[in-house]
C-alpha positions as CSV (number, residue, x, y, z in Angstrom):
1,M,-14.1,1.8,82.2
2,P,-14.7,0.9,78.5
3,K,-15.8,-2.6,77.8
4,T,-14.4,-4.5,74.8
5,I,-17.1,-6.3,72.8
6,G,-16.8,-8.9,70.0
7,S,-20.4,-10.0,69.3
8,F,-23.7,-8.4,68.7
9,I,-25.3,-10.4,71.5
10,D,-22.9,-9.0,74.0
11,L,-23.4,-5.5,72.6
12,K,-27.2,-5.8,73.0
13,K,-26.7,-6.7,76.7
14,E,-24.5,-3.6,77.2
15,V,-26.5,-1.2,75.1
16,P,-30.1,-2.6,74.9
17,E,-31.6,0.5,73.3
18,M,-30.5,1.0,69.7
19,T,-32.3,2.2,66.6
20,E,-32.9,-0.5,63.9
21,S,-30.4,1.1,61.5
22,R,-27.7,1.2,64.2
23,A,-28.4,-2.4,65.3
24,K,-28.0,-3.6,61.7
25,A,-24.8,-1.6,61.3
26,M,-23.3,-3.1,64.4
27,Q,-24.3,-6.6,63.4
28,S,-22.4,-6.1,60.2
29,Y,-19.4,-4.4,61.8
30,L,-19.0,-7.0,64.6
31,K,-18.7,-9.9,62.1
32,T,-15.1,-8.8,61.4
33,G,-14.2,-6.3,64.2
34,I,-14.5,-5.3,67.8
35,V,-15.9,-2.3,69.6
36,K,-15.4,-0.6,73.0
37,V,-18.3,1.0,74.7
38,Q,-18.7,2.9,78.0
39,G,-22.4,3.3,78.9
40,K,-24.1,4.5,75.8
41,R,-20.9,5.9,74.3
42,L,-18.9,4.3,71.6
43,V,-15.2,4.6,72.6
44,Y,-13.7,2.5,69.7
45,P,-13.6,2.5,66.7
46,T,-12.8,6.2,66.4
47,T,-14.0,8.3,63.5
48,Q,-10.3,8.2,62.2
49,R,-10.2,4.4,62.3
50,L,-13.6,4.2,60.6
51,E,-12.5,6.6,57.8
52,K,-9.5,4.5,57.2
53,Q,-11.5,1.3,57.0
54,I,-14.1,2.9,54.7
55,G,-11.3,4.1,52.4
56,E,-9.8,0.6,52.2
57,K,-13.2,-0.9,51.3
58,R,-13.8,1.9,48.7
59,K,-10.6,0.9,47.0
60,R,-11.6,-2.7,46.9
61,I,-15.0,-1.7,45.5
62,D,-13.3,0.3,42.7
63,Y,-11.1,-2.7,41.9
64,L,-14.2,-4.9,41.7
65,D,-15.9,-2.4,39.4
66,E,-13.0,-2.8,37.0
67,Q,-13.3,-6.6,37.2
68,I,-17.1,-6.4,36.5
69,K,-16.4,-4.3,33.4
70,E,-13.7,-6.7,32.2
71,W,-15.9,-9.8,32.5
72,G,-18.9,-7.9,31.1
73,H,-16.8,-6.8,28.1
74,R,-15.7,-10.4,27.5
75,Q,-19.3,-11.7,27.7
76,K,-20.5,-9.0,25.3
77,N,-17.7,-9.7,22.9
78,M,-18.5,-13.5,22.8
79,D,-22.2,-12.7,22.2
80,T,-21.3,-10.2,19.5
81,D,-19.0,-12.8,17.8
82,K,-21.8,-15.3,17.7
83,V,-23.9,-12.9,15.6
84,S,-21.1,-11.4,13.4
85,D,-19.5,-14.8,12.5
86,S,-22.4,-15.7,10.2
87,M,-22.2,-12.2,8.4
88,K,-18.4,-12.5,8.0
89,R,-18.7,-16.1,6.7
90,A,-20.9,-15.0,3.8
91,L,-18.1,-12.7,2.6
92,S,-15.3,-15.4,2.7
93,P,-14.2,-16.9,-0.6
94,L,-12.9,-19.9,1.3
95,Y,-16.3,-20.5,2.7
96,W,-17.9,-20.6,-0.7
97,E,-15.1,-22.9,-2.0
98,H,-16.0,-25.2,0.9
99,Q,-19.7,-25.0,-0.1
100,L,-18.9,-25.8,-3.7
101,K,-16.9,-28.9,-2.7
102,L,-19.7,-30.1,-0.4
103,M,-22.0,-30.1,-3.4
104,T,-19.7,-31.6,-6.0
105,D,-17.1,-33.7,-4.3
106,G,-18.4,-36.9,-2.6
107,E,-15.1,-37.7,-0.8
108,Y,-14.8,-34.2,0.5
109,R,-18.4,-34.3,1.8
110,E,-17.8,-37.7,3.5
111,V,-14.7,-36.4,5.5
112,Y,-16.6,-33.1,6.3
113,E,-19.5,-35.1,7.8
114,L,-17.1,-37.3,9.7
115,V,-14.9,-34.6,11.1
116,K,-17.3,-31.5,11.1
117,P,-14.6,-28.8,11.3
118,P,-16.0,-25.5,12.6
119,M,-16.5,-23.7,9.3
120,H,-18.6,-21.0,11.0
121,L,-15.2,-19.8,12.5
122,I,-13.6,-19.4,9.2
123,N,-12.6,-15.8,9.8
124,H,-11.1,-16.4,13.2
125,K,-7.3,-16.1,13.3
126,K,-7.0,-19.3,15.4
127,W,-9.0,-21.4,12.9
128,N,-8.5,-19.7,9.5
129,K,-5.3,-21.5,8.6
130,R,-6.5,-25.0,9.7
131,L,-9.8,-24.6,7.9
132,S,-8.0,-23.4,4.8
133,I,-5.8,-26.5,4.8
134,F,-8.9,-28.7,5.3
135,V,-10.6,-27.2,2.2
136,K,-7.5,-27.2,0.0
137,S,-5.5,-30.3,1.0
138,E,-6.8,-33.8,0.2
139,E,-3.8,-35.3,2.1
140,Y,-4.7,-33.4,5.3
141,R,-8.3,-34.5,5.0
142,L,-7.3,-38.2,4.7
143,R,-5.1,-37.9,7.9
144,L,-8.1,-36.4,9.7
145,K,-10.3,-39.2,8.4
146,E,-7.9,-41.9,9.6
147,S,-7.6,-40.2,13.0
148,R,-11.4,-39.9,13.4
149,L,-11.9,-43.6,12.5
150,S,-9.3,-44.8,15.0
151,S,-10.6,-46.3,18.3
152,I,-9.6,-43.1,20.2
153,G,-11.1,-40.8,17.5
154,K,-14.5,-42.5,17.6
155,K,-14.9,-41.7,21.2
156,R,-14.3,-37.9,20.6
157,E,-16.9,-35.3,19.8
158,K,-16.8,-33.9,16.3
159,M,-14.6,-30.8,16.0
160,S,-17.4,-28.2,15.7
161,E,-19.2,-29.7,18.7
162,E,-16.0,-29.6,20.8
163,V,-15.4,-26.0,19.8
164,Q,-19.1,-25.0,20.5
165,Q,-18.9,-26.7,24.0
166,R,-15.7,-24.8,24.8
167,M,-17.1,-21.5,23.6
168,E,-20.3,-22.0,25.6
169,F,-18.3,-22.9,28.7
170,N,-16.3,-19.7,28.3
171,R,-19.5,-17.7,28.0
172,Q,-20.9,-19.2,31.1
173,L,-17.7,-18.7,33.0
174,A,-17.7,-15.0,32.1
175,A,-21.3,-14.7,33.3
176,M,-20.6,-16.6,36.5
177,N,-17.5,-14.6,37.3
178,K,-19.3,-11.3,36.7
179,E,-22.2,-12.4,38.9
180,K,-19.9,-13.5,41.7
181,I,-18.0,-10.2,41.7
182,E,-21.2,-8.2,41.7
183,K,-22.3,-10.1,44.8
184,Q,-18.9,-9.3,46.5
185,K,-19.3,-5.6,45.5
186,K,-22.9,-5.5,46.9
187,E,-21.7,-6.9,50.2
188,L,-18.8,-4.4,50.5
189,E,-21.2,-1.5,49.7
190,F,-23.5,-2.8,52.5
191,Q,-20.4,-2.9,54.9
192,V,-19.5,0.7,53.9
193,R,-23.1,1.9,54.7
194,A,-22.9,0.1,58.0
195,M,-19.5,1.7,58.9
196,R,-21.0,5.1,58.1
197,E,-23.8,4.4,60.6
198,V,-21.2,3.3,63.1
199,M,-19.3,6.6,62.4
200,R,-22.4,8.6,63.3
201,W,-22.4,6.9,66.7
202,A,-18.7,7.6,67.1
203,K,-19.2,11.3,66.3
204,D,-22.1,11.5,68.7
205,S,-19.8,10.0,71.3
206,G,-17.1,12.5,70.6
207,V,-14.5,10.1,69.3
């Protein structure tokens, strides 16, 4: 009569002689499943059951592949942006207007040093309008100066430092997520290899 087994220790008692590859495969399989053996024969899982399980894990692996590509793409884009920002900045008339005011306008320079807006992002959609207002509007700069000199404003990082920290956090997040998913994929691929080894035993047992 077949015996139901849920741990590798119990399996070793029932089937003491196993190849190293089969033993590793069964250790992996028994972490999440059960088997039924009768003597040296594997009665369950059947080849049909194993094919279904392998198919499910392959779908999950394909999904993780897409996630790895997505996070890798984000990471690459952020690294590329870091290099291309300085090149684009050199072509921006607004950037050179800013540089001219830094050299010729003491009040402008004072507010710039106090606030430090992220001029290196002058071509980014999110920042272009705000930076343009900073360069062109004295009233806007005065409001920023007042805000920065307030008790709350003094405790905050300068704008460019805040932005840089946020961007660096996003880069690290992309790298961490990619690494985490790669580990999940590696574990699933090991499980699939283990199931194929279990399937060989099932075929040898005629199930």
